[in-house]
PQR file of N, CA, C, O and H, with PARSE charges and radii, in Angstrom:
ATOM      1  N   MET A   1      29.328  36.053  51.200 -0.4000 1.5000
ATOM      2  CA  MET A   1      28.531  35.887  52.397 -0.0000 2.0000
ATOM      3  C   MET A   1      29.218  34.880  53.308  0.5500 1.7000
ATOM      4  O   MET A   1      29.857  33.933  52.848 -0.5500 1.4000
ATOM      5  N   MET A   2      29.072  35.104  54.604 -0.4000 1.5000
ATOM      6  CA  MET A   2      29.563  34.175  55.614 -0.0000 2.0000
ATOM      7  C   MET A   2      28.401  33.821  56.527  0.5500 1.7000
ATOM      8  O   MET A   2      27.526  34.650  56.777 -0.5500 1.4000
ATOM      9  H   MET A   2      28.553  35.872  54.978  0.4000 1.0000
ATOM     10  N   ILE A   3      28.393  32.598  57.022 -0.4000 1.5000
ATOM     11  CA  ILE A   3      27.390  32.180  57.996 -0.0000 2.0000
ATOM     12  C   ILE A   3      28.123  31.554  59.168  0.5500 1.7000
ATOM     13  O   ILE A   3      28.907  30.620  58.999 -0.5500 1.4000
ATOM     14  H   ILE A   3      29.104  31.925  56.819  0.4000 1.0000
ATOM     15  N   TRP A   4      27.858  32.079  60.360 -0.4000 1.5000
ATOM     16  CA  TRP A   4      28.452  31.542  61.583 -0.0000 2.0000
ATOM     17  C   TRP A   4      27.336  30.954  62.419  0.5500 1.7000
ATOM     18  O   TRP A   4      26.237  31.508  62.453 -0.5500 1.4000
ATOM     19  H   TRP A   4      27.221  32.837  60.498  0.4000 1.0000
ATOM     20  N   SER A   5      27.591  29.834  63.102 -0.4000 1.5000
ATOM     21  CA  SER A   5      26.606  29.266  64.023 -0.0000 2.0000
ATOM     22  C   SER A   5      27.314  28.767  65.271  0.5500 1.7000
ATOM     23  O   SER A   5      28.452  28.299  65.227 -0.5500 1.4000
ATOM     24  H   SER A   5      28.484  29.384  63.075  0.4000 1.0000
ATOM     25  N   GLY A   6      26.595  28.883  66.395 -0.4000 1.5000
ATOM     26  CA  GLY A   6      27.142  28.423  67.658 -0.0000 2.0000
ATOM     27  C   GLY A   6      26.521  29.156  68.822  0.5500 1.7000
ATOM     28  O   GLY A   6      25.546  29.889  68.659 -0.5500 1.4000
ATOM     29  H   GLY A   6      25.670  29.263  66.431  0.4000 1.0000
ATOM     30  N   GLN A   7      27.094  28.956  70.012 -0.4000 1.5000
ATOM     31  CA  GLN A   7      26.642  29.634  71.222 -0.0000 2.0000
ATOM     32  C   GLN A   7      27.289  31.007  71.276  0.5500 1.7000
ATOM     33  O   GLN A   7      28.513  31.136  71.225 -0.5500 1.4000
ATOM     34  H   GLN A   7      27.886  28.361  70.145  0.4000 1.0000
ATOM     35  N   LEU A   8      26.452  32.029  71.379 -0.4000 1.5000
ATOM     36  CA  LEU A   8      26.949  33.401  71.454 -0.0000 2.0000
ATOM     37  C   LEU A   8      26.479  33.988  72.773  0.5500 1.7000
ATOM     38  O   LEU A   8      25.302  34.314  72.927 -0.5500 1.4000
ATOM     39  H   LEU A   8      25.458  31.924  71.420  0.4000 1.0000
ATOM     40  N   ASP A   9      27.395  34.124  73.730 -0.4000 1.5000
ATOM     41  CA  ASP A   9      27.063  34.657  75.044 -0.0000 2.0000
ATOM     42  C   ASP A   9      27.026  36.175  75.010  0.5500 1.7000
ATOM     43  O   ASP A   9      27.753  36.808  74.245 -0.5500 1.4000
ATOM     44  H   ASP A   9      28.351  33.860  73.605  0.4000 1.0000
ATOM     45  N   LYS A  10      26.179  36.748  75.839 -0.4000 1.5000
ATOM     46  CA  LYS A  10      26.034  38.203  75.908 -0.0000 2.0000
ATOM     47  C   LYS A  10      27.393  38.850  76.160  0.5500 1.7000
ATOM     48  O   LYS A  10      28.085  38.504  77.118 -0.5500 1.4000
ATOM     49  H   LYS A  10      25.588  36.234  76.461  0.4000 1.0000
ATOM     50  N   GLY A  11      27.765  39.781  75.303 -0.4000 1.5000
ATOM     51  CA  GLY A  11      29.014  40.516  75.458 -0.0000 2.0000
ATOM     52  C   GLY A  11      30.258  39.785  74.980  0.5500 1.7000
ATOM     53  O   GLY A  11      31.326  40.390  74.877 -0.5500 1.4000
ATOM     54  H   GLY A  11      27.202  40.062  74.526  0.4000 1.0000
ATOM     55  N   ALA A  12      30.141  38.498  74.688 -0.4000 1.5000
ATOM     56  CA  ALA A  12      31.310  37.735  74.229 -0.0000 2.0000
ATOM     57  C   ALA A  12      31.622  38.086  72.775  0.5500 1.7000
ATOM     58  O   ALA A  12      30.731  38.455  72.010 -0.5500 1.4000
ATOM     59  H   ALA A  12      29.274  38.006  74.771  0.4000 1.0000
ATOM     60  N   THR A  13      32.873  37.970  72.413 -0.4000 1.5000
ATOM     61  CA  THR A  13      33.323  38.282  71.064 -0.0000 2.0000
ATOM     62  C   THR A  13      33.761  37.005  70.364  0.5500 1.7000
ATOM     63  O   THR A  13      34.491  36.191  70.929 -0.5500 1.4000
ATOM     64  H   THR A  13      33.597  37.670  73.034  0.4000 1.0000
ATOM     65  N   VAL A  14      33.310  36.842  69.137 -0.4000 1.5000
ATOM     66  CA  VAL A  14      33.735  35.728  68.289 -0.0000 2.0000
ATOM     67  C   VAL A  14      34.506  36.326  67.120  0.5500 1.7000
ATOM     68  O   VAL A  14      33.994  37.193  66.411 -0.5500 1.4000
ATOM     69  H   VAL A  14      32.717  37.503  68.678  0.4000 1.0000
ATOM     70  N   VAL A  15      35.728  35.864  66.921 -0.4000 1.5000
ATOM     71  CA  VAL A  15      36.578  36.365  65.842 -0.0000 2.0000
ATOM     72  C   VAL A  15      36.478  35.421  64.647  0.5500 1.7000
ATOM     73  O   VAL A  15      36.608  34.205  64.783 -0.5500 1.4000
ATOM     74  H   VAL A  15      36.144  35.160  67.497  0.4000 1.0000
ATOM     75  N   LEU A  16      36.243  36.010  63.475 -0.4000 1.5000
ATOM     76  CA  LEU A  16      36.175  35.260  62.220 -0.0000 2.0000
ATOM     77  C   LEU A  16      37.315  35.751  61.338  0.5500 1.7000
ATOM     78  O   LEU A  16      37.384  36.931  60.996 -0.5500 1.4000
ATOM     79  H   LEU A  16      36.136  36.998  63.365  0.4000 1.0000
ATOM     80  N   GLU A  17      38.215  34.830  60.971 -0.4000 1.5000
ATOM     81  CA  GLU A  17      39.392  35.221  60.197 -0.0000 2.0000
ATOM     82  C   GLU A  17      39.836  34.066  59.310  0.5500 1.7000
ATOM     83  O   GLU A  17      39.974  32.932  59.768 -0.5500 1.4000
ATOM     84  H   GLU A  17      38.159  33.871  61.250  0.4000 1.0000
ATOM     85  N   ASN A  18      40.057  34.370  58.035 -0.4000 1.5000
ATOM     86  CA  ASN A  18      40.561  33.376  57.072 -0.0000 2.0000
ATOM     87  C   ASN A  18      39.714  32.101  57.044  0.5500 1.7000
ATOM     88  O   ASN A  18      40.260  31.001  56.950 -0.5500 1.4000
ATOM     89  H   ASN A  18      39.945  35.292  57.663  0.4000 1.0000
ATOM     90  N   GLY A  19      38.391  32.239  57.124 -0.4000 1.5000
ATOM     91  CA  GLY A  19      37.510  31.082  57.060 -0.0000 2.0000
ATOM     92  C   GLY A  19      37.446  30.258  58.326  0.5500 1.7000
ATOM     93  O   GLY A  19      36.924  29.143  58.315 -0.5500 1.4000
ATOM     94  H   GLY A  19      37.948  33.132  57.200  0.4000 1.0000
ATOM     95  N   ARG A  20      37.973  30.794  59.425 -0.4000 1.5000
ATOM     96  CA  ARG A  20      37.960  30.097  60.721 -0.0000 2.0000
ATOM     97  C   ARG A  20      37.285  30.967  61.770  0.5500 1.7000
ATOM     98  O   ARG A  20      37.256  32.192  61.652 -0.5500 1.4000
ATOM     99  H   ARG A  20      38.397  31.700  59.434  0.4000 1.0000
ATOM    100  N   ALA A  21      36.740  30.318  62.803 -0.4000 1.5000
ATOM    101  CA  ALA A  21      36.080  31.032  63.894 -0.0000 2.0000
ATOM    102  C   ALA A  21      36.758  30.685  65.215  0.5500 1.7000
ATOM    103  O   ALA A  21      37.208  29.556  65.416 -0.5500 1.4000
ATOM    104  H   ALA A  21      36.764  29.322  62.899  0.4000 1.0000
ATOM    105  N   SER A  22      36.828  31.679  66.123 -0.4000 1.5000
ATOM    106  CA  SER A  22      37.422  31.426  67.442 -0.0000 2.0000
ATOM    107  C   SER A  22      36.558  30.484  68.261  0.5500 1.7000
ATOM    108  O   SER A  22      37.043  29.872  69.213 -0.5500 1.4000
ATOM    109  H   SER A  22      36.463  32.596  65.960  0.4000 1.0000
ATOM    110  N   GLN A  23      35.286  30.358  67.909 -0.4000 1.5000
ATOM    111  CA  GLN A  23      34.383  29.364  68.487 -0.0000 2.0000
ATOM    112  C   GLN A  23      33.223  29.185  67.524  0.5500 1.7000
ATOM    113  O   GLN A  23      32.968  30.055  66.691 -0.5500 1.4000
ATOM    114  H   GLN A  23      34.891  30.855  67.136  0.4000 1.0000
ATOM    115  N   GLY A  24      32.521  28.074  67.628 -0.4000 1.5000
ATOM    116  CA  GLY A  24      31.432  27.798  66.708 -0.0000 2.0000
ATOM    117  C   GLY A  24      31.958  27.373  65.342  0.5500 1.7000
ATOM    118  O   GLY A  24      33.118  26.989  65.190 -0.5500 1.4000
ATOM    119  H   GLY A  24      32.728  27.367  68.304  0.4000 1.0000
ATOM    120  N   ILE A  25      31.071  27.452  64.355 -0.4000 1.5000
ATOM    121  CA  ILE A  25      31.394  27.010  62.995 -0.0000 2.0000
ATOM    122  C   ILE A  25      31.112  28.143  62.023  0.5500 1.7000
ATOM    123  O   ILE A  25      30.092  28.824  62.133 -0.5500 1.4000
ATOM    124  H   ILE A  25      30.129  27.763  64.478  0.4000 1.0000
ATOM    125  N   VAL A  26      32.015  28.346  61.069 -0.4000 1.5000
ATOM    126  CA  VAL A  26      31.813  29.385  60.052 -0.0000 2.0000
ATOM    127  C   VAL A  26      31.920  28.761  58.662  0.5500 1.7000
ATOM    128  O   VAL A  26      32.754  27.893  58.402 -0.5500 1.4000
ATOM    129  H   VAL A  26      32.843  27.793  60.979  0.4000 1.0000
ATOM    130  N   ALA A  27      31.042  29.238  57.780 -0.4000 1.5000
ATOM    131  CA  ALA A  27      31.102  28.848  56.364 -0.0000 2.0000
ATOM    132  C   ALA A  27      31.330  30.122  55.568  0.5500 1.7000
ATOM    133  O   ALA A  27      30.593  31.095  55.729 -0.5500 1.4000
ATOM    134  H   ALA A  27      30.364  29.943  57.990  0.4000 1.0000
ATOM    135  N   GLY A  28      32.330  30.126  54.722 -0.4000 1.5000
ATOM    136  CA  GLY A  28      32.660  31.299  53.929 -0.0000 2.0000
ATOM    137  C   GLY A  28      33.806  32.079  54.536  0.5500 1.7000
ATOM    138  O   GLY A  28      34.278  31.775  55.631 -0.5500 1.4000
ATOM    139  H   GLY A  28      32.928  29.335  54.591  0.4000 1.0000
ATOM    140  N   SER A  29      34.248  33.094  53.801 -0.4000 1.5000
ATOM    141  CA  SER A  29      35.343  33.939  54.277 -0.0000 2.0000
ATOM    142  C   SER A  29      35.229  35.308  53.626  0.5500 1.7000
ATOM    143  O   SER A  29      34.393  35.525  52.748 -0.5500 1.4000
ATOM    144  H   SER A  29      33.864  33.341  52.911  0.4000 1.0000
ATOM    145  N   LEU A  30      36.068  36.216  54.060 -0.4000 1.5000
ATOM    146  CA  LEU A  30      36.081  37.566  53.506 -0.0000 2.0000
ATOM    147  C   LEU A  30      37.013  37.615  52.294  0.5500 1.7000
ATOM    148  O   LEU A  30      37.947  36.819  52.200 -0.5500 1.4000
ATOM    149  H   LEU A  30      36.747  36.039  54.773  0.4000 1.0000
ATOM    150  N   PRO A  31      36.766  38.547  51.363 -0.5600 1.5000
ATOM    151  CA  PRO A  31      37.546  38.568  50.121  0.2800 2.0000
ATOM    152  C   PRO A  31      38.934  39.193  50.213  0.5500 1.7000
ATOM    153  O   PRO A  31      39.733  39.051  49.287 -0.5500 1.4000
ATOM    154  N   GLY A  32      39.237  39.884  51.318 -0.4000 1.5000
ATOM    155  CA  GLY A  32      40.562  40.495  51.450 -0.0000 2.0000
ATOM    156  C   GLY A  32      40.700  41.831  50.745  0.5500 1.7000
ATOM    157  O   GLY A  32      41.813  42.277  50.464 -0.5500 1.4000
ATOM    158  H   GLY A  32      38.588  39.999  52.070  0.4000 1.0000
ATOM    159  N   VAL A  33      39.576  42.472  50.456 -0.4000 1.5000
ATOM    160  CA  VAL A  33      39.544  43.814  49.849 -0.0000 2.0000
ATOM    161  C   VAL A  33      38.514  44.649  50.609  0.5500 1.7000
ATOM    162  O   VAL A  33      37.718  44.087  51.362 -0.5500 1.4000
ATOM    163  H   VAL A  33      38.672  42.110  50.684  0.4000 1.0000
ATOM    164  N   PRO A  34      38.506  45.978  50.435 -0.5600 1.5000
ATOM    165  CA  PRO A  34      37.517  46.806  51.135  0.2800 2.0000
ATOM    166  C   PRO A  34      36.081  46.371  50.821  0.5500 1.7000
ATOM    167  O   PRO A  34      35.712  46.178  49.663 -0.5500 1.4000
ATOM    168  N   ILE A  35      35.280  46.221  51.885 -0.4000 1.5000
ATOM    169  CA  ILE A  35      33.897  45.770  51.744 -0.0000 2.0000
ATOM    170  C   ILE A  35      32.954  46.550  52.652  0.5500 1.7000
ATOM    171  O   ILE A  35      33.379  47.213  53.597 -0.5500 1.4000
ATOM    172  H   ILE A  35      35.579  46.378  52.826  0.4000 1.0000
ATOM    173  N   MET A  36      31.674  46.454  52.344 -0.4000 1.5000
ATOM    174  CA  MET A  36      30.617  46.947  53.210 -0.0000 2.0000
ATOM    175  C   MET A  36      29.949  45.704  53.801  0.5500 1.7000
ATOM    176  O   MET A  36      29.752  44.711  53.100 -0.5500 1.4000
ATOM    177  H   MET A  36      31.329  45.915  51.576  0.4000 1.0000
ATOM    178  N   ILE A  37      29.598  45.759  55.098 -0.4000 1.5000
ATOM    179  CA  ILE A  37      29.080  44.585  55.801 -0.0000 2.0000
ATOM    180  C   ILE A  37      27.703  44.849  56.377  0.5500 1.7000
ATOM    181  O   ILE A  37      27.404  45.948  56.845 -0.5500 1.4000
ATOM    182  H   ILE A  37      29.757  46.566  55.667  0.4000 1.0000
ATOM    183  N   GLU A  38      26.859  43.804  56.333 -0.4000 1.5000
ATOM    184  CA  GLU A  38      25.544  43.801  56.986 -0.0000 2.0000
ATOM    185  C   GLU A  38      25.457  42.521  57.804  0.5500 1.7000
ATOM    186  O   GLU A  38      25.741  41.436  57.296 -0.5500 1.4000
ATOM    187  H   GLU A  38      27.102  42.911  55.953  0.4000 1.0000
ATOM    188  N   VAL A  39      25.061  42.646  59.086 -0.4000 1.5000
ATOM    189  CA  VAL A  39      24.990  41.497  59.987 -0.0000 2.0000
ATOM    190  C   VAL A  39      23.539  41.269  60.397  0.5500 1.7000
ATOM    191  O   VAL A  39      22.828  42.217  60.731 -0.5500 1.4000
ATOM    192  H   VAL A  39      24.831  43.528  59.499  0.4000 1.0000
ATOM    193  N   GLU A  40      23.101  40.012  60.372 -0.4000 1.5000
ATOM    194  CA  GLU A  40      21.780  39.625  60.858 -0.0000 2.0000
ATOM    195  C   GLU A  40      21.936  38.443  61.780  0.5500 1.7000
ATOM    196  O   GLU A  40      22.729  37.550  61.480 -0.5500 1.4000
ATOM    197  H   GLU A  40      23.678  39.242  60.101  0.4000 1.0000
ATOM    198  N   PRO A  41      21.222  38.388  62.887 -0.5600 1.5000
ATOM    199  CA  PRO A  41      20.154  39.266  63.337  0.2800 2.0000
ATOM    200  C   PRO A  41      20.684  40.614  63.810  0.5500 1.7000
ATOM    201  O   PRO A  41      21.882  40.784  64.036 -0.5500 1.4000
ATOM    202  N   LYS A  42      19.782  41.552  63.951 -0.4000 1.5000
ATOM    203  CA  LYS A  42      20.147  42.946  64.248 -0.0000 2.0000
ATOM    204  C   LYS A  42      20.748  43.150  65.642  0.5500 1.7000
ATOM    205  O   LYS A  42      21.440  44.141  65.871 -0.5500 1.4000
ATOM    206  H   LYS A  42      18.809  41.413  63.767  0.4000 1.0000
ATOM    207  N   ASP A  43      20.492  42.221  66.583 -0.4000 1.5000
ATOM    208  CA  ASP A  43      21.061  42.401  67.931 -0.0000 2.0000
ATOM    209  C   ASP A  43      22.459  41.807  68.052  0.5500 1.7000
ATOM    210  O   ASP A  43      22.996  41.691  69.154 -0.5500 1.4000
ATOM    211  H   ASP A  43      19.929  41.416  66.397  0.4000 1.0000
ATOM    212  N   VAL A  44      23.042  41.434  66.929 -0.4000 1.5000
ATOM    213  CA  VAL A  44      24.450  41.026  66.871 -0.0000 2.0000
ATOM    214  C   VAL A  44      25.174  42.113  66.086  0.5500 1.7000
ATOM    215  O   VAL A  44      24.768  42.469  64.980 -0.5500 1.4000
ATOM    216  H   VAL A  44      22.606  41.528  66.033  0.4000 1.0000
ATOM    217  N   GLY A  45      26.237  42.629  66.661 -0.4000 1.5000
ATOM    218  CA  GLY A  45      26.961  43.720  66.016 -0.0000 2.0000
ATOM    219  C   GLY A  45      28.416  43.400  65.777  0.5500 1.7000
ATOM    220  O   GLY A  45      28.928  42.372  66.220 -0.5500 1.4000
ATOM    221  H   GLY A  45      26.567  42.340  67.559  0.4000 1.0000
ATOM    222  N   LEU A  46      29.069  44.290  65.073 -0.4000 1.5000
ATOM    223  CA  LEU A  46      30.496  44.142  64.806 -0.0000 2.0000
ATOM    224  C   LEU A  46      31.302  44.700  65.971  0.5500 1.7000
ATOM    225  O   LEU A  46      31.092  45.842  66.382 -0.5500 1.4000
ATOM    226  H   LEU A  46      28.653  45.125  64.713  0.4000 1.0000
ATOM    227  N   ALA A  47      32.213  43.913  66.498 -0.4000 1.5000
ATOM    228  CA  ALA A  47      33.139  44.371  67.523 -0.0000 2.0000
ATOM    229  C   ALA A  47      34.442  44.819  66.871  0.5500 1.7000
ATOM    230  O   ALA A  47      35.163  45.659  67.410 -0.5500 1.4000
ATOM    231  H   ALA A  47      32.384  42.986  66.165  0.4000 1.0000
ATOM    232  N   GLU A  48      34.737  44.244  65.694 -0.4000 1.5000
ATOM    233  CA  GLU A  48      35.902  44.636  64.899 -0.0000 2.0000
ATOM    234  C   GLU A  48      35.540  44.466  63.431  0.5500 1.7000
ATOM    235  O   GLU A  48      35.010  43.429  63.034 -0.5500 1.4000
ATOM    236  H   GLU A  48      34.151  43.561  65.257  0.4000 1.0000
ATOM    237  N   SER A  49      35.820  45.461  62.643 -0.4000 1.5000
ATOM    238  CA  SER A  49      35.520  45.423  61.213 -0.0000 2.0000
ATOM    239  C   SER A  49      36.761  45.074  60.403  0.5500 1.7000
ATOM    240  O   SER A  49      37.882  45.301  60.859 -0.5500 1.4000
ATOM    241  H   SER A  49      36.251  46.304  62.966  0.4000 1.0000
ATOM    242  N   PRO A  50      36.574  44.528  59.214 -0.5600 1.5000
ATOM    243  CA  PRO A  50      37.715  44.330  58.321  0.2800 2.0000
ATOM    244  C   PRO A  50      38.354  45.692  58.012  0.5500 1.7000
ATOM    245  O   PRO A  50      37.653  46.689  57.843 -0.5500 1.4000
ATOM    246  N   SER A  51      39.674  45.721  57.942 -0.4000 1.5000
ATOM    247  CA  SER A  51      40.385  46.984  57.719 -0.0000 2.0000
ATOM    248  C   SER A  51      41.755  46.690  57.104  0.5500 1.7000
ATOM    249  O   SER A  51      42.166  45.533  57.017 -0.5500 1.4000
ATOM    250  H   SER A  51      40.244  44.911  58.080  0.4000 1.0000
ATOM    251  N   PRO A  52      42.461  47.745  56.677 -0.5600 1.5000
ATOM    252  CA  PRO A  52      43.812  47.529  56.134  0.2800 2.0000
ATOM    253  C   PRO A  52      44.745  46.856  57.141  0.5500 1.7000
ATOM    254  O   PRO A  52      45.617  46.077  56.756 -0.5500 1.4000
ATOM    255  N   SER A  53      44.562  47.159  58.443 -0.4000 1.5000
ATOM    256  CA  SER A  53      45.463  46.601  59.452 -0.0000 2.0000
ATOM    257  C   SER A  53      45.313  45.089  59.639  0.5500 1.7000
ATOM    258  O   SER A  53      46.237  44.433  60.119 -0.5500 1.4000
ATOM    259  H   SER A  53      43.854  47.792  58.755  0.4000 1.0000
ATOM    260  N   ASN A  54      44.155  44.530  59.263 -0.4000 1.5000
ATOM    261  CA  ASN A  54      43.991  43.080  59.374 -0.0000 2.0000
ATOM    262  C   ASN A  54      43.864  42.424  57.987  0.5500 1.7000
ATOM    263  O   ASN A  54      43.383  41.298  57.866 -0.5500 1.4000
ATOM    264  H   ASN A  54      43.405  45.063  58.873  0.4000 1.0000
ATOM    265  N   GLY A  55      44.300  43.141  56.957 -0.4000 1.5000
ATOM    266  CA  GLY A  55      44.295  42.610  55.604 -0.0000 2.0000
ATOM    267  C   GLY A  55      42.910  42.415  55.018  0.5500 1.7000
ATOM    268  O   GLY A  55      42.736  41.675  54.051 -0.5500 1.4000
ATOM    269  H   GLY A  55      44.690  44.057  57.056  0.4000 1.0000
ATOM    270  N   TRP A  56      41.911  43.088  55.611 -0.4000 1.5000
ATOM    271  CA  TRP A  56      40.510  42.974  55.176 -0.0000 2.0000
ATOM    272  C   TRP A  56      39.987  41.542  55.318  0.5500 1.7000
ATOM    273  O   TRP A  56      39.019  41.172  54.654 -0.5500 1.4000
ATOM    274  H   TRP A  56      42.052  43.689  56.397  0.4000 1.0000
ATOM    275  N   LYS A  57      40.625  40.726  56.185 -0.4000 1.5000
ATOM    276  CA  LYS A  57      40.241  39.311  56.299 -0.0000 2.0000
ATOM    277  C   LYS A  57      39.795  38.915  57.695  0.5500 1.7000
ATOM    278  O   LYS A  57      39.661  37.726  57.985 -0.5500 1.4000
ATOM    279  H   LYS A  57      41.411  41.027  56.724  0.4000 1.0000
ATOM    280  N   ARG A  58      39.562  39.895  58.567 -0.4000 1.5000
ATOM    281  CA  ARG A  58      39.190  39.582  59.952 -0.0000 2.0000
ATOM    282  C   ARG A  58      38.039  40.468  60.387  0.5500 1.7000
ATOM    283  O   ARG A  58      37.998  41.659  60.077 -0.5500 1.4000
ATOM    284  H   ARG A  58      39.672  40.860  58.332  0.4000 1.0000
ATOM    285  N   LEU A  59      37.094  39.862  61.118 -0.4000 1.5000
ATOM    286  CA  LEU A  59      36.054  40.636  61.777 -0.0000 2.0000
ATOM    287  C   LEU A  59      35.676  39.920  63.058  0.5500 1.7000
ATOM    288  O   LEU A  59      35.955  38.732  63.225 -0.5500 1.4000
ATOM    289  H   LEU A  59      37.126  38.895  61.370  0.4000 1.0000
ATOM    290  N   ALA A  60      35.047  40.644  63.952 -0.4000 1.5000
ATOM    291  CA  ALA A  60      34.591  40.066  65.214 -0.0000 2.0000
ATOM    292  C   ALA A  60      33.152  40.499  65.431  0.5500 1.7000
ATOM    293  O   ALA A  60      32.784  41.640  65.150 -0.5500 1.4000
ATOM    294  H   ALA A  60      34.821  41.609  63.816  0.4000 1.0000
ATOM    295  N   ILE A  61      32.335  39.566  65.940 -0.4000 1.5000
ATOM    296  CA  ILE A  61      30.939  39.854  66.241 -0.0000 2.0000
ATOM    297  C   ILE A  61      30.703  39.752  67.737  0.5500 1.7000
ATOM    298  O   ILE A  61      31.425  39.053  68.448 -0.5500 1.4000
ATOM    299  H   ILE A  61      32.634  38.639  66.168  0.4000 1.0000
ATOM    300  N   ARG A  62      29.676  40.461  68.206 -0.4000 1.5000
ATOM    301  CA  ARG A  62      29.327  40.459  69.633 -0.0000 2.0000
ATOM    302  C   ARG A  62      27.804  40.511  69.743  0.5500 1.7000
ATOM    303  O   ARG A  62      27.147  41.241  69.002 -0.5500 1.4000
ATOM    304  H   ARG A  62      29.089  41.029  67.628  0.4000 1.0000
ATOM    305  N   SER A  63      27.246  39.728  70.677 -0.4000 1.5000
ATOM    306  CA  SER A  63      25.797  39.676  70.865 -0.0000 2.0000
ATOM    307  C   SER A  63      25.361  40.514  72.070  0.5500 1.7000
ATOM    308  O   SER A  63      26.119  40.712  73.019 -0.5500 1.4000
ATOM    309  H   SER A  63      27.780  39.135  71.279  0.4000 1.0000
ATOM    310  N   LYS A  64      24.133  40.992  72.002 -0.4000 1.5000
ATOM    311  CA  LYS A  64      23.560  41.749  73.120 -0.0000 2.0000
ATOM    312  C   LYS A  64      22.807  40.840  74.079  0.5500 1.7000
ATOM    313  O   LYS A  64      22.316  41.306  75.108 -0.5500 1.4000
ATOM    314  H   LYS A  64      23.518  40.830  71.231  0.4000 1.0000
ATOM    315  N   LYS A  65      22.704  39.526  73.758 -0.4000 1.5000
ATOM    316  CA  LYS A  65      22.062  38.586  74.674 -0.0000 2.0000
ATOM    317  C   LYS A  65      22.607  37.177  74.475  0.5500 1.7000
ATOM    318  O   LYS A  65      23.169  36.866  73.425 -0.5500 1.4000
ATOM    319  H   LYS A  65      23.103  39.148  72.923  0.4000 1.0000
ATOM    320  N   ASP A  66      22.441  36.322  75.489 -0.4000 1.5000
ATOM    321  CA  ASP A  66      22.872  34.923  75.419 -0.0000 2.0000
ATOM    322  C   ASP A  66      21.948  34.153  74.491  0.5500 1.7000
ATOM    323  O   ASP A  66      20.727  34.286  74.563 -0.5500 1.4000
ATOM    324  H   ASP A  66      21.985  36.574  76.343  0.4000 1.0000
ATOM    325  N   ARG A  67      22.545  33.342  73.614 -0.4000 1.5000
ATOM    326  CA  ARG A  67      21.720  32.473  72.790 -0.0000 2.0000
ATOM    327  C   ARG A  67      22.564  31.596  71.876  0.5500 1.7000
ATOM    328  O   ARG A  67      23.721  31.888  71.571 -0.5500 1.4000
ATOM    329  H   ARG A  67      23.538  33.234  73.555  0.4000 1.0000
ATOM    330  N   ARG A  68      21.934  30.519  71.459 -0.4000 1.5000
ATOM    331  CA  ARG A  68      22.500  29.679  70.410 -0.0000 2.0000
ATOM    332  C   ARG A  68      21.877  30.217  69.131  0.5500 1.7000
ATOM    333  O   ARG A  68      20.655  30.341  69.048 -0.5500 1.4000
ATOM    334  H   ARG A  68      20.994  30.282  71.706  0.4000 1.0000
ATOM    335  N   THR A  69      22.691  30.539  68.136 -0.4000 1.5000
ATOM    336  CA  THR A  69      22.150  31.257  66.989 -0.0000 2.0000
ATOM    337  C   THR A  69      22.926  31.002  65.715  0.5500 1.7000
ATOM    338  O   THR A  69      23.985  30.374  65.710 -0.5500 1.4000
ATOM    339  H   THR A  69      23.684  30.440  68.203  0.4000 1.0000
ATOM    340  N   VAL A  70      22.363  31.509  64.645 -0.4000 1.5000
ATOM    341  CA  VAL A  70      23.020  31.542  63.338 -0.0000 2.0000
ATOM    342  C   VAL A  70      23.128  33.012  62.956  0.5500 1.7000
ATOM    343  O   VAL A  70      22.134  33.738  62.992 -0.5500 1.4000
ATOM    344  H   VAL A  70      21.502  32.019  64.649  0.4000 1.0000
ATOM    345  N   VAL A  71      24.315  33.451  62.594 -0.4000 1.5000
ATOM    346  CA  VAL A  71      24.554  34.840  62.206 -0.0000 2.0000
ATOM    347  C   VAL A  71      24.941  34.860  60.730  0.5500 1.7000
ATOM    348  O   VAL A  71      25.853  34.152  60.303 -0.5500 1.4000
ATOM    349  H   VAL A  71      25.122  32.862  62.565  0.4000 1.0000
ATOM    350  N   THR A  72      24.232  35.681  59.964 -0.4000 1.5000
ATOM    351  CA  THR A  72      24.531  35.845  58.541 -0.0000 2.0000
ATOM    352  C   THR A  72      25.278  37.159  58.349  0.5500 1.7000
ATOM    353  O   THR A  72      24.817  38.214  58.786 -0.5500 1.4000
ATOM    354  H   THR A  72      23.492  36.256  60.311  0.4000 1.0000
ATOM    355  N   ILE A  73      26.422  37.090  57.699 -0.4000 1.5000
ATOM    356  CA  ILE A  73      27.239  38.272  57.423 -0.0000 2.0000
ATOM    357  C   ILE A  73      27.305  38.434  55.907  0.5500 1.7000
ATOM    358  O   ILE A  73      27.980  37.678  55.209 -0.5500 1.4000
ATOM    359  H   ILE A  73      26.796  36.233  57.344  0.4000 1.0000
ATOM    360  N   ARG A  74      26.598  39.425  55.431 -0.4000 1.5000
ATOM    361  CA  ARG A  74      26.613  39.712  53.995 -0.0000 2.0000
ATOM    362  C   ARG A  74      27.644  40.800  53.738  0.5500 1.7000
ATOM    363  O   ARG A  74      27.693  41.794  54.463 -0.5500 1.4000
ATOM    364  H   ARG A  74      26.050  40.040  55.999  0.4000 1.0000
ATOM    365  N   TRP A  75      28.456  40.622  52.724 -0.4000 1.5000
ATOM    366  CA  TRP A  75      29.446  41.640  52.388 -0.0000 2.0000
ATOM    367  C   TRP A  75      29.367  41.958  50.908  0.5500 1.7000
ATOM    368  O   TRP A  75      28.984  41.127  50.084 -0.5500 1.4000
ATOM    369  H   TRP A  75      28.416  39.814  52.135  0.4000 1.0000
ATOM    370  N   LYS A  76      29.743  43.192  50.600 -0.4000 1.5000
ATOM    371  CA  LYS A  76      29.737  43.682  49.234 -0.0000 2.0000
ATOM    372  C   LYS A  76      31.019  44.449  48.999  0.5500 1.7000
ATOM    373  O   LYS A  76      31.362  45.339  49.776 -0.5500 1.4000
ATOM    374  H   LYS A  76      30.054  43.867  51.269  0.4000 1.0000
ATOM    375  N   VAL A  77      31.732  44.114  47.935 -0.4000 1.5000
ATOM    376  CA  VAL A  77      32.985  44.787  47.606 -0.0000 2.0000
ATOM    377  C   VAL A  77      32.689  46.238  47.228  0.5500 1.7000
ATOM    378  O   VAL A  77      31.774  46.518  46.454 -0.5500 1.4000
ATOM    379  H   VAL A  77      31.454  43.390  47.304  0.4000 1.0000
ATOM    380  N   LEU A  78      33.481  47.153  47.790 -0.4000 1.5000
ATOM    381  CA  LEU A  78      33.300  48.577  47.483 -0.0000 2.0000
ATOM    382  C   LEU A  78      33.980  48.958  46.186  0.5500 1.7000
ATOM    383  O   LEU A  78      33.927  50.118  45.778 -0.5500 1.4000
ATOM    384  H   LEU A  78      34.224  46.926  48.419  0.4000 1.0000
TER
END
């Protein structure tokens, strides 16, 4: 599981890679293998999913509205 917190502007993208965030604060990281992902809250979506091209260690989230928030990213190894 990963938890990101910070200001998420409408339409802006936050990249989470190798336990680091392009903005805000992230706790946790991805395992580097194929996974299934669930993001909460529901109005925050994936702009980029982990894949072979990024070593299964990168994802990006995008919000549908401006807000300061906490985003929970649950992952499960396939």
